[in-house]
C-alpha positions in Angstrom: -7.2 58.4 -131.9 -8.5 57.2 -135.3 -12.1 57.3 -134.2 -12.0 61.0 -133.4 -13.0 63.5 -136.1 -14.8 60.8 -138.1 -16.5 62.1 -141.3 -20.3 62.4 -140.8 -21.0 59.9 -143.6 -18.7 57.4 -142.1 -20.2 57.9 -138.7 -23.7 57.2 -140.1 -22.3 54.1 -141.7 -20.8 52.7 -138.5 -24.1 53.5 -136.7 -26.3 51.8 -139.2 -24.0 48.7 -139.8 -24.7 47.0 -136.5 -28.5 47.5 -136.8 -28.5 46.2 -140.4 -26.4 43.2 -139.4 -28.8 42.3 -136.6 -31.8 42.7 -138.9 -30.1 40.3 -141.4 -29.3 37.9 -138.5 -33.0 37.9 -137.4 -34.1 37.3 -141.0 -31.7 34.4 -141.7 -31.3 32.6 -138.4 -32.3 29.0 -138.6 -33.2 29.1 -142.3 -31.6 27.6 -145.4 -30.1 30.4 -147.5 -28.9 30.5 -151.1 -25.6 31.6 -152.6 -26.7 35.2 -153.1 -27.8 35.5 -149.5 -24.5 33.9 -148.3 -22.6 36.6 -150.2 -24.7 39.4 -148.8 -24.4 38.0 -145.3 -20.6 37.9 -145.8 -20.6 41.6 -146.8 -22.7 42.5 -143.7 -20.3 40.5 -141.6 -17.4 42.5 -142.8 -19.2 45.8 -142.2 -20.1 44.6 -138.6 -16.4 43.8 -138.0 -15.3 47.3 -139.1 -18.1 48.9 -137.1 -17.0 47.0 -134.0 -13.4 48.3 -134.5 -14.6 51.9 -134.9 -16.8 51.9 -131.8 -14.1 50.0 -129.7 -11.7 52.9 -130.6 -14.3 55.5 -129.5 -14.8 53.7 -126.2 -11.0 53.2 -125.7 -10.4 56.9 -126.4 -12.9 57.9 -123.7 -11.9 55.5 -120.9 -8.2 55.3 -121.8 -5.8 52.4 -121.6 -5.9 49.7 -120.4 -9.6 49.8 -120.0 -10.3 50.2 -123.7 -8.5 47.0 -124.5 -10.3 45.2 -121.7 -13.7 46.3 -123.0 -13.2 44.8 -126.4 -11.5 41.6 -125.2 -14.2 40.8 -122.7 -17.1 41.8 -125.0 -15.8 39.5 -127.8 -15.1 36.7 -125.4 -18.5 36.8 -123.7 -20.3 36.5 -127.1 -17.8 33.8 -128.2 -18.7 31.8 -125.1 -22.4 32.1 -125.8 -21.7 30.8 -129.4 -19.8 27.8 -128.1 -22.6 26.9 -125.6 -25.2 27.3 -128.3 -23.3 25.0 -130.7 -22.7 22.4 -128.0 -26.4 22.3 -127.2 -27.3 21.5 -130.8 -24.1 19.5 -131.8 -24.4 16.3 -129.7 -21.3 14.2 -129.1 -19.7 15.5 -132.3 -19.3 18.9 -130.4 -17.3 17.3 -127.6 -14.0 18.9 -128.7 -15.6 22.2 -129.9 -14.7 24.2 -126.8 -11.1 22.9 -126.8 -10.6 23.6 -130.5 -12.1 27.0 -130.3 -10.2 28.1 -127.2 -6.9 26.7 -128.5 -7.4 28.4 -131.8 -8.1 31.7 -130.0 -4.8 31.4 -128.0 -2.8 30.6 -131.1 -4.4 33.4 -133.1 -3.9 36.0 -130.3 -0.5 35.1 -129.0 1.0 34.3 -132.4 -1.2 36.1 -134.9 -2.2 39.4 -133.3 1.0 39.8 -131.4 3.2 38.8 -134.3 1.4 41.1 -136.7 1.5 44.0 -134.3 5.3 43.6 -133.6 6.0 43.3 -137.4 4.0 46.4 -138.2 5.5 48.4 -135.3 9.1 47.3 -136.0 8.8 48.0 -139.8 7.6 51.5 -139.2 9.6 52.6 -136.1 12.6 50.3 -136.1 11.7 48.7 -132.8 8.4 47.7 -131.3 8.6 48.9 -127.8 6.3 47.8 -124.9 6.4 47.3 -121.1 8.0 43.9 -120.3 6.6 43.9 -116.8 2.9 44.1 -117.8 3.2 42.0 -120.9 5.3 39.4 -119.0 2.7 39.1 -116.3 -0.1 38.7 -118.8 1.9 36.0 -120.7 2.5 34.1 -117.4 -1.3 34.2 -116.8 -2.1 32.9 -120.3 0.5 30.1 -119.8 -1.0 29.1 -116.5 -4.5 29.1 -117.8 -3.7 27.1 -120.9 -1.7 24.5 -118.9 -4.4 24.1 -116.3 -7.4 23.9 -118.6 -6.0 22.5 -121.9 -3.0 20.4 -121.1 -3.8 18.8 -117.7 -7.0 17.0 -119.0 -4.8 15.0 -121.4 -2.9 13.5 -118.5 -5.4 13.2 -115.7 -6.7 9.6 -115.1 -10.0 10.1 -113.2 -12.0 10.1 -116.4 -11.4 8.2 -119.6 -10.3 10.4 -122.5 -9.0 13.9 -122.4 -11.7 15.0 -119.9 -11.8 16.3 -116.4 -13.9 14.7 -113.7 -16.6 16.8 -112.1 -14.4 18.0 -109.1 -11.4 18.6 -111.5 -13.6 20.7 -113.8 -14.8 22.8 -110.8 -11.2 23.3 -109.7 -10.2 24.4 -113.2 -13.2 26.8 -113.3 -12.4 28.4 -109.9 -8.7 28.6 -110.8 -9.5 30.2 -114.2 -11.8 32.9 -112.6 -9.3 33.6 -109.8 -6.4 34.1 -112.3 -8.4 36.2 -114.6 -9.8 38.4 -111.7 -6.3 38.8 -110.3 -5.0 40.0 -113.7 -7.8 42.4 -114.2 -7.2 44.0 -110.8 -3.5 44.2 -111.6 -4.1 45.7 -115.0 -6.7 48.3 -114.0 -6.0 49.1 -110.3 -2.7 48.0 -108.8 -0.2 48.4 -111.6 -2.1 50.2 -114.4 1.1 51.9 -115.6 2.5 48.5 -116.6 -0.1 48.3 -119.3 0.3 51.8 -120.8 2.1 52.5 -124.1 5.8 53.4 -123.5 8.1 56.1 -125.0 11.4 55.3 -126.7 13.0 55.7 -123.3 10.7 53.0 -121.9 8.6 55.4 -119.8 4.7 55.1 -119.7 3.1 57.5 -122.1 1.0 60.1 -120.3 -1.8 62.3 -121.7 0.7 65.1 -122.1 3.1 62.9 -124.1 0.4 61.5 -126.3 0.2 62.6 -129.9 -3.5 61.9 -130.0 -4.6 65.6 -129.5 -8.2 65.1 -130.5 -10.6 65.7 -127.6 -12.1 62.5 -126.2 -15.7 61.8 -127.0 -18.4 62.8 -124.5 -19.9 60.4 -122.0 -23.0 60.2 -124.2 -21.0 59.5 -127.4 -19.0 56.8 -125.6 -22.1 55.2 -124.1 -23.7 55.1 -127.6 -20.6 53.6 -129.0 -20.5 51.0 -126.2 -24.0 49.9 -127.1 -23.2 49.8 -130.8 -20.0 47.9 -130.1 -22.0 45.2 -128.3 -24.6 45.1 -131.1 -21.8 44.8 -133.6 -20.2 41.9 -131.8 -23.5 40.1 -131.5 -23.9 40.6 -135.3 -20.3 39.4 -136.0 -20.7 36.2 -134.0 -24.3 35.6 -135.2 -23.5 36.1 -138.8 -20.4 34.0 -138.5 -22.8 31.2 -137.2 -25.0 31.8 -140.2 -22.0 31.5 -142.5 -20.7 28.4 -140.8 -22.7 25.9 -143.1 -21.3 27.5 -146.2 -17.8 27.6 -144.6 -18.2 23.9 -143.6 -19.3 23.0 -147.2 -16.3 24.8 -148.6 -13.9 23.2 -146.1 -15.2 19.7 -146.9 -15.1 20.4 -150.6 -11.5 21.3 -150.2 -10.8 18.0 -148.4 -10.0 19.6 -145.1 -11.0 18.2 -141.7 -14.3 19.4 -140.2 -12.4 20.7 -137.1 -11.0 23.4 -139.3 -14.4 25.1 -139.4 -13.9 26.1 -135.8 -10.5 27.7 -136.7 -12.2 29.7 -139.5 -14.9 30.9 -137.2 -12.4 31.8 -134.5 -10.5 33.9 -137.1 -13.8 35.7 -138.0 -14.7 36.4 -134.3 -11.2 37.7 -133.5 -11.1 39.9 -136.6 -12.2 43.1 -134.8 -9.4 42.8 -132.2 -6.9 42.0 -134.9 -7.8 45.2 -136.9 -7.8 47.3 -133.7 -4.4 45.9 -132.7 -2.9 46.6 -136.1 -4.2 50.2 -136.0 -2.6 50.7 -132.6 0.7 49.3 -133.8 0.7 51.7 -136.7 0.4 54.6 -134.2 3.4 53.1 -132.2 1.0 52.0 -129.4 2.4 48.4 -129.3 1.4 48.0 -125.7 -2.2 48.5 -126.6 -1.9 45.8 -129.3 -0.3 43.4 -126.8 -3.0 44.2 -124.2 -5.6 43.2 -126.8 -3.7 40.0 -127.7 -3.0 38.8 -124.2 -6.3 40.0 -122.8 -8.3 38.1 -125.5 -6.3 34.9 -124.9 -6.9 35.2 -121.1 -10.6 36.0 -121.4 -11.0 33.2 -123.9 -9.9 30.6 -121.3 -10.7 32.4 -118.1 -14.4 33.1 -119.0 -15.1 30.1 -121.2 -14.1 27.3 -118.8 -16.1 28.5 -115.8 -19.1 29.0 -118.1 -18.8 25.5 -119.6 -18.4 24.1 -116.1 -21.8 25.5 -115.2 -23.3 24.6 -118.5 -22.1 21.0 -118.3 -24.8 20.5 -115.5 -27.5 20.5 -118.2 -25.6 20.1 -121.5 -25.3 16.3 -122.2 -22.4 16.8 -124.6 -19.1 15.4 -123.3 -16.5 18.1 -122.6 -13.1 17.0 -124.0 -10.7 19.8 -123.1 -7.3 18.0 -123.3 -5.1 18.9 -126.3 -3.4 16.3 -128.5 0.4 15.8 -128.8 0.8 18.1 -131.8 -1.2 20.9 -130.2 0.8 20.6 -126.9 4.0 20.9 -128.9 2.7 24.0 -130.7 1.5 25.5 -127.4 4.9 24.9 -125.8 6.9 26.4 -128.6 4.6 29.4 -128.7 5.1 30.1 -125.0 8.9 29.7 -125.2 9.0 32.0 -128.1 6.7 34.5 -126.5 8.8 34.6 -123.3 12.0 35.3 -125.3 10.1 38.0 -127.2 8.7 39.8 -124.1 11.7 39.8 -121.8 13.7 42.5 -123.5 10.7 45.0 -123.7 11.3 45.6 -127.4 11.2 43.5 -130.5 12.3 43.6 -134.1 10.7 42.3 -137.3 12.3 39.0 -136.6 10.2 38.3 -133.5 7.1 39.3 -135.4 8.0 36.9 -138.2 8.7 34.1 -135.7 5.2 34.4 -134.2 3.5 34.7 -137.6 5.4 31.5 -138.7 4.1 29.7 -135.7 0.6 30.8 -136.6 1.1 29.5 -140.1 2.3 26.2 -138.7 -0.8 26.0 -136.5 -3.1 26.8 -139.5 -1.3 24.3 -141.8 -1.4 21.5 -139.3 -5.1 22.2 -138.6 -5.7 21.8 -142.3 -3.3 18.8 -142.6 -3.1 17.1 -139.2 
């Protein structure tokens, strides 16, 4: 594991980075900041991202797969949900589509971006990117069901004007989301854990004896410290991304892009730790770990966000427009069809990775030029 045997200087850097990021967050939160401070915050944001990746790999090395991927996916998503609720509380009616845009961006970035990048890196280096089709297929089915229930159906329901659920419909979507996510977690970590382990060239799950990561796992104390620092890093990433959002918004408007693209940029920043961790795993021929991160993040993004928003809507006056538009529904449909065709064989070439990255590029381009 890359985290093992870290140079002492680097270890001190990854320990200090989350603390410094939180100090910067406390000093700049709610204040107008100048250009120089914006640049410094951006640098600290990058360090917090790298620190999050490092500590996630330490925790993953200790607890093993698929628990390591689950820790990072859930941690990022919990903080992302907190950020959405915070922005909705202060955004008024203009934030009505914020949750939808953020969750949809997360799905497109994870299923097309993280998965496509991982497959491309793995296939370029090892000829084929190999993974367990049973586990990844089940995860993809869960993502598709969550996306259809929470993001597509509100466009076609008639109980409420606009792409919005009625109260009972939102409760149903929240319960269904939690149930699906809980069922997946039990399947991934208890019932069929072997479906989510990296596989050998013969398609067999990689055991500890087969693994090429010979470094001793970190102690319980080291893993606990890294878990705390991981959470602090993620708080710093999301908080500093919020601090940077006015500068990002100004840059987006200056470039003539729609304001909704700001949410895409922030989603890219928030998911950066998982993207780097997935790329690192792909380079070590652990494609299944990369796909666990991609699918787990997509699932957690919907399965934890929608129930939280259903509860928050009791006191948040902002309308909750969850339904996707026609262009977004088409992109989601093509993404799911391509993902099914990618997952079924249990191995992929550079072509499949390129297909998914092209779909991500289409999403980003149409977000900039609807």
